[in-house]
C-alpha distance (Angstrom), angle and dihedral (degrees) to the residues before:
residue distance angle dihedral
M1 . . .
D2 3.79 . .
T3 3.80 120.2 .
L4 3.81 96.5 -108.4
A5 3.80 94.0 50.8
L6 3.82 90.5 47.0
T7 3.79 91.3 50.5
M8 3.80 92.6 49.9
K9 3.80 93.5 47.3
V10 3.81 94.2 49.1
R11 3.80 91.1 47.5
Q12 3.80 91.1 49.7
K13 3.80 92.3 47.7
A14 3.79 90.9 50.6
R15 3.79 89.4 56.8
E16 3.80 91.3 47.1
L17 3.80 90.1 53.4
G18 3.80 91.1 55.4
F19 3.79 103.8 -94.6
Y20 3.79 113.0 135.0
A21 3.79 94.2 -141.6
C22 3.79 142.7 -5.6
G23 3.80 127.2 -152.0
F24 3.80 135.4 -173.6
S25 3.79 130.7 -143.2
R26 3.78 136.0 169.3
A27 3.82 115.0 -98.6
Q28 3.78 105.7 -118.9
Q29 3.77 142.0 128.6
L30 3.80 115.5 -66.6
D31 3.80 100.2 -134.6
A32 3.82 101.4 170.2
E33 3.79 92.2 41.5
A34 3.81 90.3 48.5
R35 3.80 91.4 56.5
R36 3.81 92.5 49.5
L37 3.79 92.6 46.4
E38 3.79 92.5 48.7
Q39 3.81 91.9 50.9
W40 3.83 91.5 47.5
L41 3.80 91.4 50.8
N42 3.80 93.0 45.8
E43 3.81 89.3 53.3
G44 3.82 89.3 54.0
R45 3.80 93.3 -122.2
H46 3.82 91.5 141.9
G47 3.81 94.8 71.4
T48 3.80 113.1 -162.1
M49 3.82 94.0 -13.5
G50 3.79 93.8 113.0
W51 3.79 90.4 161.2
M52 3.81 88.1 74.8
E53 3.81 89.2 67.3
R54 3.80 93.3 53.0
N55 3.80 123.9 87.4
F56 3.79 91.4 13.2
D57 3.81 92.5 161.1
K58 3.81 92.1 53.0
R59 3.80 92.2 44.2
I60 3.80 92.7 58.4
D61 3.80 97.9 36.8
P62 3.83 121.5 45.3
T63 3.79 91.5 -168.2
K64 3.81 87.8 68.6
L65 3.79 92.4 47.1
V66 3.82 92.5 46.9
P67 3.83 108.7 22.0
G68 3.78 113.3 -139.6
S69 3.79 93.9 20.0
K70 3.80 118.9 151.1
S71 3.80 104.0 173.4
V72 3.80 143.3 36.6
V73 3.80 113.1 -150.2
S74 3.81 110.0 -161.7
V75 3.80 124.9 -163.1
I76 3.80 131.0 -171.9
A77 3.81 135.6 -171.6
S78 3.79 133.5 -175.8
Y79 3.80 126.4 -112.9
R80 3.80 98.0 -174.6
Y81 3.82 115.2 129.6
E82 3.79 131.4 169.9
E83 3.81 89.7 -133.3
N84 3.80 89.7 66.6
E85 3.78 93.0 52.7
L86 3.80 93.0 49.0
A87 3.81 90.8 49.1
D88 3.80 92.8 49.0
R89 3.78 91.6 61.2
K90 3.80 86.2 74.2
A91 3.78 119.6 70.2
D92 3.79 99.0 -177.5
H93 3.80 97.5 109.8
P94 3.82 137.1 33.0
K95 3.79 114.3 -76.7
I96 3.79 132.5 -134.5
A97 3.80 124.3 -153.0
K98 3.79 110.4 -93.8
Y99 3.80 95.6 -117.8
A100 3.83 90.0 61.4
R101 3.81 99.3 49.1
G102 3.79 95.2 88.5
R103 3.79 133.5 36.8
D104 3.79 116.4 -34.3
Y105 3.81 102.6 -85.0
H106 3.80 91.5 -147.3
K107 3.80 89.3 70.0
T108 3.79 95.8 44.1
F109 3.80 94.8 45.3
K110 3.79 92.6 46.4
G111 3.81 90.9 56.4
M112 3.80 91.9 47.5
L113 3.80 92.5 46.9
K114 3.79 91.8 49.1
K115 3.80 88.8 57.7
L116 3.81 91.3 47.7
F117 3.80 91.6 48.4
N118 3.81 92.5 49.8
F119 3.81 91.4 46.5
T120 3.81 90.9 51.9
K121 3.78 90.8 47.6
E122 3.80 92.0 50.8
I123 3.80 99.0 48.2
N124 3.81 92.7 42.2
G125 3.78 94.3 47.9
G126 3.79 93.1 -115.7
I127 3.81 139.7 -19.0
N128 3.78 137.9 -169.6
G129 3.76 122.7 -139.9
R130 3.79 146.3 85.5
F131 3.78 138.7 -102.6
F132 3.78 126.2 -137.3
V133 3.78 141.5 -165.2
D134 3.80 105.9 -173.4
S135 3.79 86.2 -51.8
A136 3.82 103.4 117.0
P137 3.81 139.6 28.5
V138 3.81 94.4 -71.8
M139 3.81 123.5 141.2
D140 3.77 92.3 -139.9
K141 3.82 95.0 172.9
A142 3.80 90.5 57.0
W143 3.79 90.6 52.5
V144 3.81 92.4 47.9
E145 3.81 87.0 54.2
R146 3.80 94.7 46.6
S147 3.80 92.1 47.5
G148 3.79 92.7 55.2
L149 3.81 96.2 -113.6
G150 3.79 95.9 120.1
W151 3.77 150.1 -30.4
M152 3.79 132.2 -108.4
G153 3.80 112.5 -95.0
K154 3.79 123.0 -144.9
N155 3.82 89.1 -105.3
G156 3.81 92.1 59.2
N157 3.81 93.9 -105.1
M158 3.78 123.1 118.7
L159 3.80 116.8 -111.2
N160 3.77 130.2 -153.1
K161 3.82 123.8 -171.6
E162 3.80 92.8 -127.4
L163 3.83 101.2 34.5
G164 3.79 102.7 30.8
S165 3.80 105.6 -152.9
W166 3.81 95.1 -45.9
F167 3.80 94.4 107.8
L168 3.78 140.0 102.8
I169 3.80 127.3 -137.7
G170 3.79 138.1 -138.3
E171 3.79 134.8 160.2
M172 3.78 147.5 -164.4
I173 3.79 119.7 -143.2
V174 3.80 108.5 -159.3
D175 3.79 142.5 167.3
I176 3.81 98.9 -119.1
P177 3.84 130.5 84.8
F178 3.80 127.3 -116.9
V179 3.77 135.6 -178.2
Y180 3.79 99.9 -83.6
D181 3.79 126.3 -134.0
T182 3.79 126.1 -134.6
P183 3.82 127.3 -123.3
V184 3.80 120.0 -98.6
S185 3.79 122.7 -128.3
D186 3.81 125.3 -100.3
H187 3.82 111.7 -92.6
C188 3.81 100.3 -176.3
G189 3.79 92.9 96.8
S190 3.80 114.9 175.1
C191 3.82 94.2 -26.6
T192 3.82 115.2 129.1
R193 3.81 100.4 170.0
C194 3.79 93.7 123.3
L195 3.79 92.2 52.2
D196 3.79 92.3 46.0
A197 3.81 93.9 48.5
C198 3.83 99.2 49.3
P199 3.83 104.7 106.3
T200 3.81 94.5 -157.1
N201 3.83 96.9 43.1
A202 3.80 88.9 -122.3
I203 3.83 89.2 150.7
Y204 3.79 92.5 69.2
E205 3.80 93.5 171.0
P206 3.80 132.4 5.0
Y207 3.83 108.1 -72.2
K208 3.84 92.3 6.0
I209 3.81 123.4 105.2
D210 3.79 129.1 -170.3
A211 3.80 100.8 -150.0
E212 3.79 93.5 -162.2
K213 3.81 89.2 66.4
C214 3.80 97.6 39.1
I215 3.81 114.8 109.2
S216 3.81 91.0 -142.2
Y217 3.79 90.1 55.6
L218 3.81 93.2 44.7
T219 3.82 93.6 50.6
I220 3.82 99.5 38.9
E221 3.79 113.0 21.1
L222 3.80 103.4 30.1
K223 3.80 109.2 90.5
D224 3.78 95.2 -175.5
R225 3.77 140.9 61.5
I226 3.80 114.5 -48.1
P227 3.83 109.9 -123.2
D228 3.81 111.4 -100.8
E229 3.79 92.8 -128.6
L230 3.82 90.8 60.7
K231 3.81 99.9 44.3
K232 3.80 97.3 88.2
D233 3.81 90.1 48.5
L234 3.80 90.5 59.8
G235 3.79 86.8 74.2
E236 3.81 110.4 -178.6
W237 3.83 95.8 -24.9
A238 3.81 116.0 125.0
F239 3.83 98.7 164.6
G240 3.78 122.9 20.1
C241 3.80 125.7 -32.1
D242 3.82 137.9 -110.2
I243 3.81 101.0 -173.6
C244 3.80 97.0 112.8
Q245 3.81 90.2 46.1
D246 3.80 96.1 45.6
V247 3.81 91.5 59.6
C248 3.82 96.0 45.7
P249 3.83 111.6 112.6
W250 3.80 91.3 -144.4
N251 3.80 90.4 60.7
R252 3.79 94.3 57.7
K253 3.80 91.1 67.0
A254 3.82 97.8 35.9
A255 3.79 121.0 132.1
Y256 3.79 119.5 -105.9
S257 3.79 122.3 -115.8
S258 3.79 127.0 -110.5
I259 3.82 96.7 -164.8
E260 3.80 108.2 114.6
D261 3.81 94.9 -158.5
F262 3.80 92.8 63.9
K263 3.80 95.2 51.0
P264 3.82 111.7 119.2
R265 3.79 115.4 -100.7
P266 3.81 114.7 -121.5
Q267 3.82 92.7 -131.4
I268 3.82 89.1 56.9
I269 3.80 101.4 45.9
S270 3.82 95.0 34.6
P271 3.81 108.2 21.7
P272 3.83 113.6 -168.7
D273 3.81 92.7 -126.2
Q274 3.75 97.4 37.7
K275 3.79 101.9 -170.5
S276 3.78 102.7 40.3
W277 3.79 105.5 82.4
S278 3.78 92.1 107.7
N279 3.81 89.0 61.5
I280 3.79 102.5 43.6
D281 3.78 115.5 122.2
Q282 3.79 126.3 -130.0
D283 3.81 94.3 -94.2
L284 3.80 93.9 52.3
F285 3.81 90.8 44.9
D286 3.81 89.3 53.7
D287 3.81 91.7 48.4
L288 3.80 95.5 46.8
F289 3.78 95.9 46.6
E290 3.80 102.3 32.0
G291 3.81 108.2 149.0
S292 3.81 90.8 5.9
A293 3.80 131.2 125.8
V294 3.82 87.3 -126.9
R295 3.79 88.9 80.0
R296 3.79 87.1 73.6
A297 3.80 88.6 74.8
T298 3.84 90.7 54.8
H299 3.79 123.9 -139.8
K300 3.80 93.4 -84.4
W301 3.77 97.4 56.2
F302 3.80 96.6 34.9
T303 3.81 91.6 57.3
R304 3.82 88.5 47.2
N305 3.80 89.0 55.7
A306 3.80 93.4 43.8
E307 3.80 91.5 53.0
I308 3.81 90.8 54.9
A309 3.81 92.1 45.0
E310 3.80 92.9 49.3
K311 3.80 91.2 50.5
N312 3.81 90.2 50.7
I313 3.79 90.9 49.8
R314 3.81 91.5 51.4
V315 3.78 91.2 50.3
K316 3.79 90.6 48.2
D317 3.81 91.7 50.4
């Protein structure tokens, strides 16, 4: 099969499997991204995320992560639902970032990517490679950009004209060529709403994030005491944060998702006992968040976050 036909068939199959879009880029070293990442790490902006320092060579070069690779196939899918927006109008219980209100996307995407990988292997007569969903040192945002699926927003999230930033990312790194896409231009213009809205000033410059001040980092990655001076700025967030996305003009017109797995669970957006998450025991935590990305925070740190969020809500009321 010629390269163009293969590219078209894989793109079509990705859509059939439920991905919103699929893009192709050449597997090669990310020189500009490597320089920015190295500077960010040297400045200590990654906080306690020591894993970001490891495997630097593989992170910036997919051919070292997957020897013999020629292409990175990126896929994206929306997680925007009207139910989330209706729930967010209430601030009477701790909130969870929208991407984590349904089934853990890592599991769903991995199953979808496995089918896409096997399809590609079958129609091509064999391939070697791997597929990833935030599961290896892969700079997935860089590959989304290079494959023409979006541009980097000033808040560090990728933006797509149709999906805004409400989308998730996965990729295949394989040893066969495709017809490669070209990057799209930046459409943020002079807008600074995300910078202006961040309560902790984590977006210290356009496109630059200080993780140690980011609410998502504080409520998910930080396995320690949250600094007192930042607690009130957490607002009602108990896991992750959507503030910089909620104010983005591109997100107001974004398409809604059709993937059932990502739909928010009623017990998460409207918990029966709305102000008790700081007191739930391990068993109830496991029941509430079974199969959810929230489990990454663990019971100990989630209840820590919920206690701060509940206090902020009481003060606000």
